[in-house]
Residue, then its C-alpha position, 0 to 999 in steps of 0.5 A: x459945748x460947756x453946757x453939754x460937758x456939764x451934763x456929762x459930768x453931772x451924769x457921771x457923778x450920779x452913777x458913782x454911788x451905785x458902783x461904789x456900793x457894789x453895783x456895776x455898769x450893767x446895773x447902772x444901765x438897768x435900774x441901778x439895783x445893788x447886787x446881793x453879795x453872796x459868800x462861801x467858806x470852803x470846807x476841807x479840800x479845794x473849790x474844785x474838789x469835784x465834790x461838796x465844795x465845787x457843787x456848792x460854788x457852782x450853784x453860787x456861780x449860776x446865780x451870779x451869772x444871772x446878774x443880780x449876785x456878786x460872789x466870793x469864797x474864802x478858804x480857811x487855813x484850818x478846819x476848826x470852829x475858830x478857822x471857820x468863824x474867822x472867815x465868816x467874819x471876814x466875809x461879813x466885814x466885806x459886806x457879804x450878808x448871805x453866807x453859804x457853808x458846805x458840811x457838818x463841820x460848820x455846825x458849831x461855827x454857824x451856831x455862834x455866827x447866827x447870834x454874832x451876825x444877826x443881820x446876815x443869813x446863813x445856809x448850812x448844808x448837811x448840818x444843824x447848828x449846835x454848841x460844842x458839847x451838843x447840849x443845845x441845838x438851835x437855828x435862828x431865823x437867819x439860818x436854814x439847814x439843808x439835808x439830802x436823801x443820800x440813801x435814795x441817790x446811792x440806791x439809784x446808783x446801785x441799781x444802775x451799777x448792777x444793771x450795767x455790769x450784770x455780775x461781778x464784785x463791788x466795793x465802797x470807799x467812804x471818807x469820814x464815817x458820818x451819816x451822809x456818807x453812811x447813807x450813801x453806802x446803805x442806799x447803794x447796798x439796797x439798790x444792788x440788792x433790789x437789782x439782784x432780787x428783781x432784775x436778774x443781776x448778780x453783784x457781790x459786795x463783801x463786808x471787807x470791801x466796805x472801808x471808811x478812810x477817815x478823811x476827805x482829803x487824803x488822795x494818796x490813801x484813796x489810791x492805795x485803798x482803790x488799788x487794794x480792792x481792784x487787786x482783790x478782783x473788785x470791778x467797781x468802787x463807789x467812792x463817797x469820799x471827796x479827795x480820797x475818792x479822787x485817789x481811787x479815781x486816779x488808780x482806776x484811770x491808770x489801770x484802765x489805760x493798761x487795759x483793765x476793766x474797772x469802774x468808779x461810781x462818783x458822788x455828790x456831782x457828776x464826776x464823769x469828766x474827772x474820770x476821763x483817761x483816754x480821748x473821751x473815755x471815762x472810768x466813771x460808770x455813773x454818779x450818785x448825785x446830791x443837787x448841792x448846786x441846786x440847793x445853793x442856787x435856790x436859797x439865793x433866789x429865796x433871799x433875792x425874793x424876800x423868802x429866805x426860809x430861816x429857822x427851817x430844815x429842808x430836805x432835798x430828795x427824789x420827790x423834789x429832784x434833789x438827788x439822783x444820777x446824772x441826766x446823761x451817763x455815757x457809760x450806761x446803756x440806754x436800756x439801763x437808763x430807762x430802767x433806772x428812770x422807772x425805778x426813780x419814779x417808784x422811789x418818788x411815788x413811795x412805791x419803793x421805800x429806801x431805808x436811811x439805816x444800815x441793812x444787811x450786806x449783799x453777799 
């Protein structure tokens, strides 16, 4: 009996270092491999913002669910470079050596962090590291920058919107007037124009109904902007505005409950659930998606496989399924989904070229 007890004690002592170093009993039962610690610092807004933060976090959670990753996110008290660097440092000190940052506001913070934390790797989504005065742009081997072809995603959402409604007026509410948001707008306009010219639709998008609110977290302002557009007869609003867009979604839901026929086109992630207002009805017509979760997940897998693409700039577009509309769109007719699938293949093949620059307004 004493000999058996001694064996149990020795076995327990052997596994303690594995658990102390971030492993788990699941790891212990397998090969005792220490988990990769993946951290995220959020941008303005919350982790469940139905947009950029949430999409990034969901990709990390997907990797964590597979058992080889432990995850943590920190929300800064502000949105300055110092605020971001502080939380990056906190993650680093806690052993998180792969850190994902969502949004261009992290550009200067990552520029500094790549030199300060040379043994950590960083994923910068929608940004390129540079110093404060933009005199130097530099990504070291421990940083990968990821961009998306938002104009292609907006284009496909524009085609879907035009086909489903057939005729009417559209609007656009953007957050900050920065390239990723602008490209959503410009692509959406091109998609509507394509449908009007080639698919028999008649959707109007007036210049006065294209508004950039100036932030990504002012929910009240988004609701006011949405109300103003709907009052003028706009039927559908494409919102690329984070929390501002949530405000417009709330306004659309309130109106739908009162019997108004109004719609929202979501952004970044599939926002259908955010638009539910009665039973399983939703005012989200479709969403112009950036596969942010896929980007985060893929970079984690690259790190796990020893293939982290440091120093590179990657673009997720239609050709690699990095952008598009949701696979399931309950408010789109099957015929509309089929036609959008055809157009998607034309964009993938290069038969249709979507411009990343501003074109003429649809009137």
